[in-house]
C-alpha positions in Angstrom: 100.9 93.2 81.6 104.1 90.9 81.1 102.9 87.5 82.1 105.9 84.9 81.6 107.0 81.6 83.3 104.5 78.6 84.8 104.5 78.0 88.8 103.8 79.4 92.0 102.7 82.9 91.1 105.2 86.3 91.7 103.3 89.9 91.2 105.5 92.6 91.0 103.9 96.3 91.4 106.2 98.6 89.9 106.1 102.7 91.2 106.1 106.5 90.1 107.7 106.5 87.0 107.6 103.2 86.1 105.9 100.5 83.8 106.1 96.6 84.5 109.5 97.0 82.3 111.4 98.6 85.9 111.1 94.7 86.5 113.1 93.9 82.8 116.5 92.1 84.7 113.8 89.5 87.0 111.2 89.2 85.1 113.3 86.4 82.6 115.6 85.0 86.1 112.0 84.7 88.1 110.0 83.0 85.3 112.2 79.8 85.4 110.3 78.5 88.1 107.6 81.2 89.0 104.3 82.4 86.9 105.1 86.2 87.2 102.7 88.8 86.5 103.8 92.6 86.2 101.2 94.8 84.9 101.6 98.3 84.9 98.9 99.8 87.9 96.3 102.3 86.5 97.4 105.0 85.4 100.5 104.6 85.2 102.4 103.3 81.4 100.6 102.4 79.1 97.7 101.7 80.7 94.4 103.4 79.9 92.5 103.8 82.9 91.6 107.7 83.6 94.0 109.7 86.7 91.1 109.7 88.6 91.0 107.4 91.4 94.9 106.9 92.0 94.7 106.6 95.5 96.7 103.2 97.2 93.6 101.3 98.1 91.9 101.5 94.9 95.0 100.6 93.5 95.1 97.5 95.8 91.9 96.5 94.6 92.5 96.5 90.8 95.7 94.0 91.9 93.2 92.3 93.7 90.9 91.6 91.0 93.8 90.5 88.7 94.8 87.8 91.3 91.6 86.3 90.8 92.2 84.0 94.3 94.9 82.3 93.7 97.6 83.3 96.2 100.4 85.4 95.5 104.0 86.6 96.3 103.3 89.9 96.3 106.7 92.1 95.7 106.4 95.9 95.4 108.6 99.1 94.8 108.2 103.0 95.7 104.8 103.7 94.9 103.6 100.2 94.4 104.7 99.6 98.0 101.8 100.9 99.7 99.7 99.2 97.5 100.6 96.2 98.2 100.3 96.6 101.8 97.0 97.5 102.1 96.1 94.3 99.7 98.0 92.3 102.5 96.2 93.6 105.3 92.7 93.4 103.2 93.2 90.0 101.7 96.3 87.8 103.2 94.5 85.0 102.1 95.9 86.4 98.5 99.1 87.0 99.9 101.5 84.1 100.1 105.2 86.2 100.9 105.3 90.1 101.0 108.3 92.1 99.6 108.7 95.6 99.8 111.6 97.8 98.1 112.3 101.2 98.6 108.9 102.5 99.3 107.2 104.3 102.7 103.7 104.0 104.1 102.7 107.6 104.4 103.0 109.3 107.6 103.0 106.2 109.8 105.6 106.2 112.6 109.5 105.0 111.9 110.1 107.0 109.0 111.0 110.7 110.8 114.6 110.8 110.3 113.9 110.0 106.9 111.9 112.4 106.3 113.2 114.9 108.9 114.2 117.0 106.0 110.3 116.8 103.6 109.5 114.8 101.1 111.5 114.9 98.1 111.1 118.1 95.1 108.8 116.2 93.0 106.3 115.3 95.6 105.5 119.1 96.1 105.7 119.3 91.9 103.8 117.0 90.9 100.3 117.3 93.8 99.5 120.6 91.8 97.2 119.8 89.3 98.3 120.2 85.9 101.8 121.8 86.8 104.9 119.3 86.0 102.6 117.8 82.9 102.6 121.4 81.2 106.1 122.9 82.5 107.6 119.1 81.1 105.5 118.8 77.9 107.7 117.7 75.0 110.1 116.4 77.1 108.4 114.0 78.5 111.0 111.2 78.6 114.1 113.4 79.2 112.1 113.9 82.7 111.8 110.0 83.7 115.0 109.3 82.2 116.3 112.2 84.7 115.0 109.6 87.3 116.5 106.7 86.6 119.5 108.3 86.3 119.3 109.4 89.9 117.7 106.0 90.7 120.7 103.8 89.7 123.7 106.3 91.0 124.3 107.2 87.6 124.3 104.4 86.4 121.9 104.1 83.6 119.3 101.1 82.9 119.7 99.7 79.6 119.2 102.0 76.0 116.1 99.7 75.6 114.3 99.5 78.2 114.9 103.5 79.1 113.4 104.5 75.3 110.6 102.0 76.2 109.4 103.5 79.1 110.0 106.9 78.1 107.8 106.0 74.7 104.8 105.1 77.0 105.5 108.6 79.6 105.9 110.3 76.2 101.9 109.7 74.3 99.5 112.3 75.1 98.2 112.7 78.2 100.3 109.7 79.7 102.6 111.6 82.9 99.5 113.4 83.6 97.7 110.1 83.7 100.5 108.9 86.7 100.7 112.2 88.9 97.3 111.4 89.8 99.0 108.4 91.8 100.5 112.3 94.3 97.0 113.8 94.1 95.7 111.0 96.2 98.4 110.7 97.6 96.4 112.6 101.0 93.6 109.8 100.7 96.0 106.9 100.9 97.7 108.2 103.8 94.4 107.8 105.3 94.0 103.9 104.5 97.5 103.8 105.0 96.5 105.1 108.9 93.4 103.7 108.9 94.4 100.3 108.0 97.6 99.9 110.5 94.9 100.8 113.0 92.8 97.7 112.9 94.8 95.4 112.0 98.1 94.0 110.9 100.3 92.3 108.6 100.2 87.9 109.0 102.1 87.4 105.9 106.1 86.5 105.7 107.0 90.1 105.0 110.6 91.2 104.3 111.6 94.7 103.5 114.6 95.8 101.3 115.9 98.9 101.2 119.1 101.0 99.7 119.7 104.5 98.9 117.3 106.9 100.2 114.7 105.0 102.4 117.4 102.6 103.8 115.8 100.9 106.9 113.0 103.3 106.6 110.6 101.4 106.2 111.7 98.1 107.9 111.2 101.0 110.6 107.3 102.0 110.1 106.6 97.6 109.5 108.1 96.5 112.5 105.6 97.4 114.9 102.8 96.0 112.2 104.5 92.7 111.2 103.9 89.2 113.3 107.5 87.9 110.9 109.6 91.0 109.1 113.0 90.4 107.8 114.3 93.2 106.8 117.7 93.7 103.8 119.4 96.3 103.2 121.7 96.2 99.3 124.8 98.3 99.6 125.7 100.7 96.4 122.7 100.4 95.2 119.9 103.1 94.2 116.6 104.0 94.6 115.6 101.3 91.6 116.9 97.8 93.7 115.7 95.6 90.5 117.4 97.5 87.6 120.4 98.8 89.5 121.3 96.2 91.5 118.8 92.7 90.1 121.3 90.8 90.9 120.6 91.1 95.0 117.0 91.3 95.0 116.6 88.4 92.5 119.1 86.8 96.0 117.0 88.3 98.8 113.9 86.1 96.2 115.0 82.8 96.1 116.1 83.4 99.8 112.9 84.3 101.2 
């Protein structure tokens, strides 16, 4: 886990195939006036946990333990979005503000247009136990790197960040552990539907979209939030904190 700074706590939750380094460009600026916590989620990156229990509810419990009772602003990207959503519904006392970036909330209404053509191709590949990690064995860094090229619209990321993330997922078993998140998606989907039916978000919430998710997350959140702000980052790929870190920082400071 990366930690930096002092002040009000901000927790940064990554997605797939990420590590805490997906936040490399914003940890420094945020830490000037905040205490920043950026963990590797269970099963991801350099974490040592197994691939079991990688549903969003279990990961939300992990983050709850990380906070230790101290309220924080929670910022989540991609696969971190359902984790942060469930955490906030369970423990609104621990979340001062919720910022959700370029992700979706399972099959909750609002993302029909985004999902009209089906989920991205890798969802099916990753869902089959043992398949993806076998197919890409020996080329994990290259496979993971493809997502960073796509997620920055071909602009790429700093070589040191790319290399460090590639090394994390090239470790024996590391990619397979992270793929457990996809294999737990049916359980995550049920958790999201059940939680959304029981309660709503009462903390100030911001949905930040880029390409390809756009406004889909905002539409999913609109009927579930007491206070929601939607933002769209222009000419930006999916991995907003690496592709357009200044825009994300502007949004966070405005919040």
